[in-house]
C-alpha positions in Angstrom: 25.7 11.0 7.6 22.9 10.5 5.1 22.3 7.2 3.3 23.5 8.8 0.0 26.7 10.1 1.6 27.4 6.7 3.2 26.8 5.0 -0.1 29.2 7.3 -1.9 31.9 6.8 0.8 31.6 3.0 0.8 31.5 2.7 -3.0 34.5 5.1 -3.4 36.6 2.8 -1.1 35.4 -0.4 -2.7 35.8 0.6 -6.3 39.5 1.4 -5.5 40.1 -1.9 -3.8 41.7 -4.0 -6.5 41.8 -7.2 -4.5 38.1 -7.0 -3.7 37.3 -6.5 -7.4 39.6 -9.4 -8.3 37.6 -11.7 -5.9 34.2 -10.7 -7.1 35.0 -10.8 -10.8 36.7 -14.2 -10.3 33.5 -15.6 -8.7 31.2 -13.9 -11.2 33.4 -15.2 -14.0 32.7 -18.8 -12.7 29.0 -18.0 -12.8 29.2 -16.7 -16.3 30.9 -19.9 -17.4 28.2 -22.2 -16.2 25.0 -20.3 -17.0 25.1 -21.0 -20.7 25.2 -24.8 -19.8 22.0 -24.5 -17.8 20.3 -22.6 -20.6 20.8 -25.6 -22.9 17.9 -27.3 -21.3 15.5 -24.8 -22.8 14.6 -25.3 -26.5 13.5 -21.6 -26.7 15.0 -19.5 -24.0 13.2 -16.3 -24.9 9.9 -18.1 -25.1 10.4 -19.6 -21.6 11.3 -16.2 -20.2 8.2 -14.6 -21.8 6.0 -17.3 -20.5 7.5 -16.9 -17.0 6.8 -13.1 -17.1 3.2 -13.7 -18.1 2.7 -16.2 -15.3 4.1 -13.7 -12.8 2.0 -10.9 -14.3 -1.1 -13.0 -13.8 -0.2 -13.9 -10.2 0.6 -10.3 -9.2 -2.5 -8.9 -10.9 -4.6 -11.4 -8.9 -2.5 -11.3 -5.8 -5.2 -10.5 -3.2 -7.5 -13.4 -4.2 -4.5 -15.8 -4.6 -3.3 -15.0 -1.1 -6.7 -15.7 0.3 -6.8 -19.0 -1.6 -3.4 -20.0 -0.2 -4.5 -19.2 3.3 -7.6 -21.2 3.0 -5.8 -24.3 1.7 -2.9 -24.3 4.1 -4.9 -23.6 7.2 -7.2 -26.5 6.3 -4.2 -28.7 7.0 -3.4 -27.2 10.4 -0.9 -24.4 9.5 -1.5 -20.9 10.9 -1.2 -17.8 8.6 -0.1 -14.5 10.0 -0.4 -11.3 8.0 2.4 -8.8 8.8 2.0 -5.3 7.5 5.5 -4.3 8.3 8.8 -5.6 9.8 7.8 -4.9 13.3 4.6 -6.9 13.1 6.5 -9.9 11.7 9.1 -9.6 14.4 6.5 -9.4 17.1 4.8 -12.5 15.7 8.0 -14.5 15.8 8.7 -13.3 19.3 5.2 -14.4 20.4 5.6 -17.9 18.9 9.0 -18.3 20.5 7.6 -17.3 23.9 4.8 -19.9 23.6 7.3 -22.6 22.7 9.8 -21.6 25.4 12.3 -21.3 22.6 16.0 -20.6 23.3 17.5 -21.9 20.1 16.6 -21.4 16.4 18.0 -22.9 13.2 17.4 -20.8 10.1 17.9 -21.4 6.4 18.9 -18.8 3.9 16.2 -16.1 3.6 16.6 -12.6 2.3 13.3 -11.6 3.8 14.5 -12.3 7.3 17.6 -10.2 6.5 15.2 -7.5 5.4 13.5 -7.4 8.8 16.8 -7.9 10.7 15.5 -11.0 12.5 18.8 -12.3 13.8 19.6 -9.1 15.6 16.1 -9.0 17.0 16.3 -12.5 18.4 19.8 -12.0 19.8 18.6 -9.0 21.8 16.0 -11.3 23.4 18.5 -14.0 24.3 17.4 -16.4 21.6 20.2 -18.1 19.6 19.6 -17.9 15.9 22.0 -19.9 13.8 22.3 -19.6 10.0 22.6 -23.0 8.5 23.4 -22.2 4.8 27.2 -22.4 4.5 27.6 -18.9 2.9 25.2 -17.4 5.5 27.0 -19.2 8.3 30.3 -17.8 7.1 28.8 -14.3 7.1 27.3 -14.7 10.5 30.6 -15.8 11.9 32.2 -12.7 10.5 29.4 -10.4 11.7 28.5 -9.3 8.2 25.2 -9.2 6.3 25.0 -11.2 3.0 27.0 -9.7 0.2 24.8 -11.1 -2.6 21.2 -12.3 -2.6 22.2 -15.8 -3.9 25.9 -16.2 -3.0 26.2 -14.5 0.5 30.0 -14.8 0.8 30.9 -14.1 -2.8 33.5 -11.6 -1.8 35.5 -14.0 0.2 38.2 -16.3 -1.1 38.9 -19.8 0.4 41.8 -18.3 2.2 39.6 -15.7 3.8 37.2 -18.4 5.0 40.0 -20.6 6.3 41.4 -17.7 8.4 37.9 -16.9 9.7 37.3 -20.5 10.8 40.7 -20.6 12.5 39.9 -17.3 14.3 36.3 -18.1 15.3 36.2 -21.9 15.6 39.8 -22.7 16.4 40.4 -24.9 13.4 43.8 -25.4 11.9 44.8 -22.8 9.4 45.0 -23.6 5.7 42.1 -26.0 5.5 40.7 -26.9 2.1 37.1 -25.9 1.1 36.1 -29.5 1.5 37.5 -29.6 5.1 36.0 -26.3 5.9 32.6 -27.6 4.8 32.9 -30.7 7.0 33.7 -28.5 10.0 30.6 -26.4 9.4 28.5 -29.5 8.9 29.7 -31.0 12.2 29.0 -27.7 14.1 25.6 -27.3 12.5 24.3 -30.9 13.0 24.2 -30.4 16.7 22.2 -27.2 16.3 19.4 -29.0 14.5 19.0 -31.3 17.4 18.9 -28.5 20.0 16.6 -26.1 18.2 13.0 -25.8 19.2 12.1 -23.7 16.2 13.2 -23.7 12.6 12.8 -20.7 10.3 12.8 -20.6 6.5 11.8 -18.3 3.7 10.2 -19.6 0.5 11.1 -19.2 -3.1 7.5 -19.5 -4.2 4.0 -19.5 -2.7 1.6 -22.0 -4.3 -2.0 -20.8 -4.2 -3.9 -23.8 -5.7 -2.4 -26.4 -3.2 -1.7 -24.1 -0.3 2.0 -24.7 -0.1 5.4 -23.1 -0.2 8.3 -24.2 -2.4 11.9 -24.0 -1.3 15.0 -24.5 -3.5 18.4 -25.1 -2.1 21.6 -27.0 -2.7 22.7 -28.1 0.8 19.6 -29.7 2.4 19.8 -27.3 5.4 16.3 -25.8 4.6 14.8 -29.3 4.8 16.4 -29.9 8.1 15.4 -26.5 9.4 11.7 -26.9 8.6 11.4 -30.7 9.4 13.6 -31.4 12.4 12.4 -28.8 15.1 8.9 -29.1 16.5 7.9 -25.7 15.1 8.4 -24.4 11.6 8.0 -20.7 10.8 8.1 -19.6 7.2 8.5 -15.9 6.6 7.6 -15.0 3.0 7.1 -11.8 1.0 3.7 -11.6 -0.6 5.1 -11.2 -4.1 6.5 -14.8 -4.2 3.0 -16.0 -5.4 2.4 -18.5 -8.2 -1.1 -19.4 -9.0 -0.4 -23.1 -9.5 2.0 -25.9 -8.5 2.3 -26.7 -12.2 4.2 -23.4 -12.7 7.1 -24.9 -10.9 8.0 -27.0 -13.9 9.1 -23.7 -15.5 10.2 -21.7 -12.5 12.4 -24.3 -10.7 14.7 -24.8 -13.7 14.6 -21.1 -14.6 15.6 -20.1 -11.1 18.4 -22.7 -11.0 19.8 -21.7 -14.4 19.9 -18.0 -13.8 20.8 -18.3 -10.1 23.7 -20.8 -10.2 23.9 -22.2 -13.8 22.4 -25.5 -12.7 19.6 -27.3 -14.6 17.8 -27.7 -11.2 19.0 -27.2 -7.6 19.8 -30.3 -5.6 16.9 -30.0 -3.2 13.4 -28.8 -4.2 10.8 -29.1 -1.5 7.1 -28.3 -1.3 5.7 -27.8 2.3 1.9 -27.8 2.7 1.5 -27.8 6.4 2.7 -29.4 9.7 2.9 -33.1 10.3 -0.4 -34.8 9.5 -2.0 -37.8 11.2 -0.1 -41.0 10.2 3.1 -39.2 9.2 6.3 -40.0 10.9 8.2 -36.8 10.7 7.9 -33.0 10.3 7.0 -30.2 12.7 3.9 -30.4 14.9 3.2 -26.7 14.3 3.7 -24.5 11.2 3.3 -20.8 10.9 3.4 -18.8 7.7 4.1 -15.1 8.1 3.0 -13.2 4.9 5.0 -10.0 4.8 4.1 -6.8 3.1 6.6 -4.3 4.4 6.2 -1.8 1.5 5.4 -4.3 -1.3 2.0 -2.8 -1.7 3.7 0.5 -2.5 5.1 -1.2 -5.6 1.8 -3.0 -6.2 -0.2 0.2 -6.2 1.7 1.7 -9.1 1.0 0.1 -12.5 4.6 0.8 -13.6 6.6 -0.3 -10.5 4.4 -3.4 -10.1 6.6 -5.2 -12.6 9.4 -5.3 -10.0 7.3 -7.8 -8.0 7.9 -10.4 -10.7 11.4 -10.8 -9.4 12.3 -14.4 -8.4 15.6 -13.4 -6.7 18.0 -15.2 -9.0 20.7 -12.6 -8.7 21.4 -12.5 -12.4 21.1 -8.7 -12.6 23.7 -8.3 -9.9 26.2 -10.5 -11.7 25.6 -8.5 -15.0 25.7 -5.0 -13.5 29.0 -3.1 -14.1 28.3 -1.0 -11.0 27.8 -4.0 -8.7 30.9 -5.7 -10.2 33.0 -2.6 -9.1 31.5 -1.7 -5.8 30.1 -5.0 -4.5 27.0 -5.8 -2.4 27.9 -4.1 0.9 28.5 -0.7 -0.6 24.7 -0.3 -1.1 24.1 -0.5 2.6 20.7 -2.2 2.1 19.3 -5.7 2.1 18.7 -5.9 -1.7 21.7 -4.7 -3.7 22.3 -4.4 -7.4 19.7 -3.2 -10.0 16.7 -4.9 -8.5 17.6 -3.6 -5.0 18.0 -0.1 -6.4 14.5 -0.4 -7.8 12.6 -1.8 -4.9 14.4 -0.3 -1.9 13.1 3.3 -2.3 9.6 1.9 -2.3 10.2 -0.4 0.6 12.2 2.0 2.8 11.4 5.5 1.6 12.2 7.5 -1.6 13.7 10.4 0.3 16.4 8.4 1.9 17.1 5.9 -0.9 16.5 7.7 -4.2 20.3 7.8 -4.7 20.3 4.0 -5.4 18.4 4.5 -8.6 21.2 6.8 -9.8 23.8 4.2 -9.1 23.4 2.8 -12.6 24.8 3.3 -16.1 21.4 2.4 -17.6 23.2 0.1 -19.9 20.3 -2.3 -19.9 22.4 -5.4 -19.2 20.3 -6.2 -16.2 17.1 -6.2 -18.3 18.9 -8.4 -20.9 19.7 -11.2 -18.4 16.5 -11.1 -16.2 14.8 -14.5 -16.5 11.3 -12.9 -16.2 12.1 -10.0 -18.5 11.6 -7.2 -16.0 12.4 -3.9 -17.7 14.9 -3.1 -14.9 16.8 -0.2 -16.6 13.5 1.5 -17.4 12.3 1.1 -13.8 15.5 2.7 -12.6 14.8 5.6 -14.9 11.2 5.8 -13.6 12.4 5.9 -10.0 14.5 8.9 -10.9 11.4 10.6 -12.4 9.3 9.7 -9.4 11.9 11.1 -7.0 11.9 14.5 -8.8 8.1 14.5 -9.2 7.8 14.0 -5.4 10.1 17.0 -4.7 13.1 14.9 -3.7 15.7 17.0 -5.5 17.8 20.0 -4.4 17.0 23.6 -5.5 20.3 23.8 -7.3 19.5 20.7 -9.3 16.0 22.0 -10.3 17.4 25.3 -11.4 20.2 23.7 -13.4 17.8 21.5 -15.3 15.4 24.4 -15.9 18.2 26.4 -17.3 19.3 23.5 -19.5 15.8 22.9 -20.7 15.3 26.6 -21.5 18.5 26.8 -23.5 17.8 23.5 -25.3 14.4 24.7 -26.4 15.6 28.1 -27.6 18.4 27.9 -30.0 19.4 31.6 -29.8 20.1 31.0 -26.1 22.2 28.0 -26.8 24.2 30.0 -29.4 24.6 33.0 -27.2 27.7 31.8 -25.4 30.8 30.5 -27.1 32.7 27.4 -26.1 34.8 29.1 -23.5 31.7 30.4 -21.6 30.0 27.1 -21.7 33.1 25.3 -20.4 33.3 27.8 -17.5 29.6 27.3 -16.7 29.6 23.5 -16.7 33.1 22.9 -15.2 33.2 25.8 -12.7 29.7 26.8 -11.8 28.2 23.3 -11.8 31.0 22.0 -9.6 29.4 18.6 -9.2 29.9 17.7 -12.8 33.7 17.2 -12.8 33.9 15.8 -9.2 34.1 12.3 -10.8 34.5 13.2 -14.4 37.0 15.0 -16.6 36.2 18.6 -17.7 33.8 19.1 -20.6 35.3 20.8 -23.6 32.6 22.5 -25.8 33.4 23.3 -29.4 33.9 27.0 -30.3 30.7 26.9 -32.4 27.6 24.8 -32.2 26.6 22.4 -35.0 23.6 24.8 -35.7 26.0 27.7 -36.2 28.3 25.7 -38.5 25.4 24.5 -40.6 24.1 28.1 -41.1 27.6 29.2 -42.2 27.9 26.4 -44.7 24.4 27.0 -46.0 25.2 30.6 -46.9 
């Protein structure tokens, strides 16, 4: 089954699941209630968003030199930088490091880029235990599911779902409260930090001027993952670049506000290398894997380059009417929602994933809520244009639009058929039209014909 057919099948099932829609809309409703509170810290919200967009524009336009500056600064303090062109190179680098460290156990903080390269599955096949330490990710890992949302991995689960899962997988009593479930996870995970030889994190931002990575979180698990094991591996997409550490004064509260409705997340950490002489804690070795994996495809196009400004706040998912009806897993890819529909065809192939750009109403709500003002709905439309321009459309589709264009540009052709003929052509000949829609009902006469009659 093709990716498009799989998407249609999954989304058809999910959109009809009223209990699923109740859960996701309940959780998104809680998000919508707190975001306005976080926004109050900004005296001029639009100005802050415009400034953030300009900062990211500058960073992406100068990405090559900033990446080199970052490498120079962080390697001077003993870290090792690895450039990975694709997922396979990143995975091979992790495998090599683990072999050198005789690693059998890894603790891992929340990271979408590691989901992108399917790191956990890769490590499991090689007999290396990789434990997700973010509570939401831990829940998803126990259930054998990928993240449902780029910020809230288990958004689709109720507290009763989690309680049943813990009872089944961990043997806990049924009916535990969220607080009790959290304490169970905390107890289980604490021992894993002590056992792990390697800790893996992502990064929310790369800081070129000081040679560091910035990590935002609410649970403290990322700090434990990068500081407790002897080796720290950070896997980061190259687009996470900021030119200066001073930019964090804007981006940390902006990410927190649009991601979770907070003024700032509980833990915000800057890591600039392994443990230095005279320091009492931290890893002895640090590796930073800078991942491309199709990002330069976006970078090479002056139009799609804007998608690299994304700070992964998840706001566009929460605003999207399509996402709120079909949910994250229906997309079948790492990055769901509007931003995922934009970047996935360029990361994984337009031919297989062009359908995602059509999974949108183009209502523009995603653009309205984006903290860095990415023109998301316009990029979705551009992706559709790109797919057709590259020949990724069926013969029937091309003929249909050529016919429509010819009729639209030549009024006599448009007036040649009456309403009944047009109804038959659209509703019967173009069978795909009414598969998910009601039949069109054309008027007996066109506006042009009625105007001519009145003008006589």
